[in-house]
LOBA-766623 format. One record per residue (C-alpha): residue number from 1; x negated, y negated, z. Coordinates in nm, 2 decimals. Each point is the difference from the previous one (the first is absolute). Example, Ala and Ser with C-alpha at 12.3 -4.5 7.8 and 13.67 -1.06 7.14 Angstrom:
<zases>
{zase 1; {-1.23; 0.45; 0.78}},
{zase 2; {-0.14; -0.34; -0.07}},
</zases>
This chain:
<zases>
{zase 1; {-0.25; 2.05; 0.87}},
{zase 2; {0.37; 0.03; 0.00}},
{zase 3; {-0.03; 0.11; -0.40}},
{zase 4; {-0.25; 0.26; 0.09}},
{zase 5; {0.21; 0.15; 0.28}},
{zase 6; {0.30; 0.01; -0.25}},
{zase 7; {-0.22; 0.20; -0.24}},
{zase 8; {-0.08; 0.25; 0.30}},
{zase 9; {-0.33; -0.12; 0.09}},
{zase 10; {-0.02; -0.02; 0.39}},
{zase 11; {-0.13; -0.30; 0.22}},
{zase 12; {-0.26; 0.26; 0.12}},
{zase 13; {-0.13; 0.07; -0.37}},
{zase 14; {-0.01; -0.37; -0.06}},
{zase 15; {-0.19; -0.09; 0.32}},
{zase 16; {-0.23; 0.28; -0.09}},
{zase 17; {-0.07; -0.12; -0.37}},
{zase 18; {-0.04; -0.36; 0.16}},
{zase 19; {-0.25; 0.13; 0.23}},
{zase 20; {-0.20; 0.20; -0.25}},
{zase 21; {-0.03; -0.30; -0.23}},
{zase 22; {0.23; 0.12; -0.27}},
{zase 23; {0.26; -0.28; 0.07}},
{zase 24; {-0.04; -0.36; 0.10}},
{zase 25; {0.23; -0.23; 0.24}},
{zase 26; {0.12; -0.29; -0.17}},
{zase 27; {0.22; -0.09; 0.27}},
{zase 28; {0.23; 0.15; 0.28}},
{zase 29; {0.18; 0.29; -0.17}},
{zase 30; {-0.17; -0.05; -0.35}},
{zase 31; {-0.27; 0.21; -0.14}},
{zase 32; {-0.14; 0.04; -0.33}},
{zase 33; {-0.25; 0.25; -0.14}},
{zase 34; {-0.36; -0.16; 0.01}},
{zase 35; {-0.13; 0.13; -0.30}},
{zase 36; {0.26; -0.23; -0.18}},
{zase 37; {-0.11; -0.32; -0.18}},
{zase 38; {0.04; -0.31; 0.23}},
{zase 39; {0.36; -0.15; 0.02}},
{zase 40; {0.01; -0.31; -0.20}},
{zase 41; {0.22; -0.21; 0.22}},
{zase 42; {-0.02; 0.17; 0.33}},
{zase 43; {0.20; -0.26; 0.20}},
{zase 44; {0.30; 0.04; -0.23}},
{zase 45; {0.01; 0.36; -0.03}},
{zase 46; {-0.03; 0.05; 0.37}},
{zase 47; {0.29; -0.24; 0.07}},
{zase 48; {0.22; 0.15; -0.26}},
{zase 49; {-0.05; 0.36; 0.13}},
{zase 50; {0.06; -0.09; 0.36}},
{zase 51; {0.27; -0.25; -0.08}},
{zase 52; {0.18; 0.10; -0.33}},
{zase 53; {0.28; -0.25; 0.01}},
{zase 54; {-0.22; -0.31; 0.06}},
{zase 55; {-0.08; -0.23; -0.31}},
{zase 56; {-0.32; -0.17; -0.04}},
{zase 57; {0.07; -0.36; -0.05}},
{zase 58; {-0.15; -0.36; 0.01}},
{zase 59; {-0.39; -0.02; 0.00}},
{zase 60; {-0.04; 0.36; 0.00}},
{zase 61; {0.22; 0.04; -0.33}},
{zase 62; {-0.15; -0.33; -0.15}},
{zase 63; {-0.34; 0.20; 0.04}},
{zase 64; {0.15; 0.33; -0.14}},
{zase 65; {0.12; -0.19; -0.31}},
{zase 66; {-0.32; -0.20; -0.01}},
{zase 67; {0.14; -0.34; -0.01}},
{zase 68; {-0.19; -0.13; 0.32}},
{zase 69; {-0.34; -0.09; 0.07}},
{zase 70; {0.09; 0.07; 0.38}},
{zase 71; {-0.15; 0.32; 0.14}},
{zase 72; {0.26; 0.14; 0.23}},
{zase 73; {-0.10; 0.06; 0.38}},
{zase 74; {0.30; 0.20; 0.08}},
{zase 75; {0.27; 0.18; -0.19}},
{zase 76; {0.30; -0.19; -0.03}},
{zase 77; {0.32; 0.22; 0.00}},
{zase 78; {0.38; -0.08; -0.04}},
{zase 79; {0.24; 0.21; 0.19}},
{zase 80; {0.38; -0.05; 0.06}},
{zase 81; {0.12; -0.24; 0.27}},
{zase 82; {0.11; 0.28; 0.22}},
{zase 83; {-0.32; 0.19; -0.03}},
{zase 84; {-0.28; 0.05; 0.28}},
{zase 85; {-0.32; -0.20; -0.03}},
{zase 86; {-0.26; 0.22; -0.17}},
{zase 87; {-0.34; 0.07; 0.17}},
{zase 88; {-0.30; 0.20; -0.09}},
{zase 89; {-0.30; 0.03; 0.23}},
{zase 90; {-0.25; 0.05; -0.29}},
{zase 91; {0.13; -0.28; -0.20}},
{zase 92; {0.12; -0.36; 0.03}},
{zase 93; {0.35; -0.01; -0.11}},
{zase 94; {0.23; -0.30; 0.02}},
{zase 95; {0.39; 0.05; -0.05}},
{zase 96; {0.25; -0.24; -0.15}},
{zase 97; {0.37; 0.06; 0.05}},
{zase 98; {0.20; -0.06; -0.29}},
{zase 99; {0.39; 0.00; -0.06}},
{zase 100; {0.16; 0.31; -0.13}},
{zase 101; {0.04; -0.18; -0.38}},
{zase 102; {-0.34; -0.14; 0.01}},
{zase 103; {-0.19; 0.31; 0.12}},
{zase 104; {0.16; 0.23; -0.27}},
{zase 105; {-0.04; -0.21; -0.31}},
{zase 106; {-0.32; -0.03; -0.22}},
{zase 107; {-0.17; 0.36; 0.13}},
{zase 108; {-0.27; 0.13; -0.23}},
{zase 109; {-0.12; 0.38; 0.08}},
{zase 110; {-0.36; 0.05; -0.11}},
{zase 111; {-0.18; 0.34; 0.05}},
{zase 112; {-0.36; -0.04; 0.16}},
{zase 113; {-0.18; 0.30; 0.08}},
{zase 114; {0.29; 0.20; 0.00}},
{zase 115; {0.19; -0.22; 0.25}},
{zase 116; {0.32; -0.19; -0.08}},
{zase 117; {-0.07; -0.36; 0.07}},
{zase 118; {0.30; -0.27; -0.01}},
{zase 119; {-0.11; -0.34; -0.10}},
{zase 120; {0.21; -0.29; -0.07}},
{zase 121; {-0.03; -0.11; -0.39}},
{zase 122; {-0.19; -0.32; -0.07}},
{zase 123; {0.31; -0.21; -0.04}},
{zase 124; {0.16; 0.10; 0.32}},
{zase 125; {-0.33; -0.05; 0.19}},
{zase 126; {-0.04; -0.33; -0.13}},
{zase 127; {0.36; -0.09; 0.10}},
{zase 128; {-0.09; 0.16; 0.37}},
{zase 129; {-0.31; -0.22; 0.03}},
{zase 130; {0.20; -0.30; -0.07}},
{zase 131; {0.24; 0.11; 0.26}},
{zase 132; {-0.28; 0.07; 0.24}},
{zase 133; {-0.21; -0.32; -0.12}},
{zase 134; {-0.01; -0.15; 0.37}},
{zase 135; {-0.14; 0.33; 0.14}},
{zase 136; {-0.26; 0.09; -0.30}},
{zase 137; {-0.04; -0.36; -0.15}},
{zase 138; {0.13; -0.18; -0.32}},
{zase 139; {-0.35; 0.01; -0.13}},
{zase 140; {-0.01; 0.39; -0.01}},
{zase 141; {0.36; -0.03; -0.20}},
{zase 142; {-0.13; -0.26; -0.24}},
{zase 143; {-0.32; 0.19; -0.07}},
{zase 144; {0.19; 0.31; -0.05}},
{zase 145; {0.23; -0.18; -0.25}},
{zase 146; {-0.28; -0.11; -0.22}},
{zase 147; {-0.17; 0.34; 0.00}},
{zase 148; {0.35; 0.16; -0.07}},
{zase 149; {0.04; -0.24; -0.30}},
{zase 150; {-0.34; 0.09; -0.13}},
{zase 151; {0.00; 0.37; 0.06}},
{zase 152; {0.38; 0.08; -0.09}},
{zase 153; {0.25; -0.09; -0.24}},
{zase 154; {0.22; -0.19; 0.24}},
{zase 155; {0.33; 0.12; 0.05}},
{zase 156; {0.19; -0.31; 0.11}},
{zase 157; {0.36; 0.15; 0.05}},
{zase 158; {-0.18; 0.27; 0.23}},
{zase 159; {-0.14; -0.26; 0.22}},
{zase 160; {0.32; -0.21; 0.01}},
{zase 161; {0.19; 0.34; 0.09}},
{zase 162; {-0.23; 0.08; 0.28}},
{zase 163; {0.01; -0.37; 0.11}},
{zase 164; {0.36; 0.04; 0.02}},
{zase 165; {-0.03; 0.31; 0.21}},
{zase 166; {-0.24; -0.17; 0.24}},
{zase 167; {0.22; -0.32; 0.01}},
{zase 168; {-0.28; -0.24; -0.13}},
{zase 169; {0.12; -0.04; -0.35}},
{zase 170; {0.06; -0.38; 0.03}},
{zase 171; {-0.30; -0.07; 0.17}},
{zase 172; {-0.25; 0.22; -0.23}},
{zase 173; {0.16; -0.12; -0.35}},
{zase 174; {-0.23; -0.35; 0.00}},
{zase 175; {-0.31; 0.24; 0.07}},
{zase 176; {0.08; 0.24; -0.30}},
{zase 177; {0.07; -0.28; -0.22}},
{zase 178; {-0.33; -0.18; 0.06}},
{zase 179; {-0.21; 0.31; 0.00}},
{zase 180; {0.16; 0.24; -0.26}},
{zase 181; {0.20; -0.23; -0.27}},
</zases>
């Protein structure tokens, strides 16, 4: 809605277009033309439009990179420690607060249906999953590590770099050695 208003389209005109069936409501304040093809990843697009500084992380990032068999039941988002928790009425979201350094490293920007979606790289995601292994489960990390090895050319130096940022380098090394080398 804010983009449309900045382009000179009034709220009245937007609501009128919605009532006439020209626009469909994706979530509060987010509308799109009804005639467009369906959104390929509506959850990530919606979150990125509403919260452009949030970064898709953990299981949601694993699913995005196709290195898990888990189906995310919520969108996992990283925000800086001093940020407020993200809430959306139309979508289950879980917010993780990252330190300034951990939050800012390893971000990739992907364009999905015209929206810029920030997602952590596969290597940063693996380091984060290991860091949060007590919350999400070590089995999810181990499965992701095996799928990562089979679908990507492993970047051990990147994994170690992000493990240092997440302060888990010493603990993750045995897992990397036994699964990737």
